[in-house]
C-alpha positions as a printed Julia matrix, in Angstrom:
93×3 Matrix{Float64}:
 -12.88   -3.74  -10.09
  -9.12   -3.75   -9.5
  -7.37   -4.97   -6.34
  -4.0    -3.37   -5.57
  -2.17   -5.67   -3.15
   1.26   -5.0    -1.67
   3.17   -7.32    0.63
   5.76   -5.74    2.93
   8.26   -7.47    5.2
   9.48   -4.85    7.69
  12.71   -4.75    9.61
  11.49   -5.14   13.22
  12.99   -1.82   14.33
  11.21    0.03   11.47
   7.77   -1.51   11.85
   6.18    1.71   13.2
   7.62    3.82   10.36
   6.28    1.41    7.76
   2.83    1.35    9.36
   2.76    5.15    9.36
   3.79    5.17    5.69
   1.1     2.68    4.73
  -1.51    4.72    6.6
  -0.43    7.88    4.75
  -0.7     6.0     1.46
  -4.21    4.87    2.44
  -5.26    8.41    3.39
  -3.98    9.72    0.08
  -5.87    6.96   -1.72
  -9.07    7.73    0.18
  -9.07   11.28   -1.21
  -9.02    9.98   -4.79
 -12.05    9.29   -6.99
 -12.62    5.62   -7.63
 -11.23    4.18   -4.42
 -13.69    1.78   -2.81
 -11.64    0.54    0.17
  -8.11    0.74    1.57
  -6.68   -1.42    4.35
  -3.37   -1.86    6.16
  -3.16   -5.39    7.54
  -0.64   -7.43    9.54
  -0.3   -11.19    9.56
  -0.34  -12.42   13.15
   2.19  -15.2    12.72
   4.8   -13.77   10.33
   4.55  -10.02   11.0
   4.14   -9.43    7.26
   2.17   -6.31    6.34
  -0.35   -6.29    3.53
  -1.73   -3.18    1.88
  -5.01   -3.71    0.07
  -6.74   -1.05   -2.0
  -9.84   -1.79   -4.03
 -10.43    0.51   -6.99
 -13.37    0.91   -9.33
 -11.03    0.55  -12.31
  -7.46    0.52  -13.5
  -8.04    4.05  -14.84
  -8.98    5.28  -11.35
  -5.79    3.83   -9.9
  -3.76    5.33  -12.74
  -5.22    8.78  -12.15
  -4.47    8.48   -8.41
  -0.83    7.39   -8.82
   0.71   10.91   -8.57
  -1.05   11.55   -5.23
  -0.12    8.09   -3.94
   3.53    8.52   -4.91
   3.67   11.97   -3.32
   2.33   10.59   -0.02
   5.34    8.27    0.37
   7.97   10.11   -1.71
  10.43   10.62    1.14
  10.03    7.21    2.77
  13.13    5.02    3.14
  11.73    1.63    2.15
  15.22    0.27    1.41
  16.07    0.68    5.1
  12.67   -0.2     6.52
  12.08   -3.48    4.67
  13.87   -6.8     4.52
  13.24   -6.99    0.78
  11.39   -4.93   -1.83
   7.62   -5.22   -1.53
   5.73   -7.59   -3.79
   3.0    -5.63   -5.58
   0.08   -7.17   -7.44
  -2.72   -5.72   -9.54
  -5.46   -8.33   -9.3
  -8.72   -8.79  -11.12
 -11.38  -11.42  -10.72
 -11.37  -14.28  -13.21
């Protein structure tokens, strides 16, 4: 199993746009073979957003990447976020 975790820190005025983008990314992921779960989460205290997708394998995520990129291709993350997102590919140890 592979956990794809992204941490986003939105500009307050662009929070809704970032949520919409993350939901589109999740919908695109859900149409791909090998996705087990996808979640868009918000930390109550900091307002930080977390995207979490759980994949059967790294190969499944790799095959899905073109569809995932297309879902957010026109999104202006440089404007919407305080800093670039931190992205992690995690596996159990």
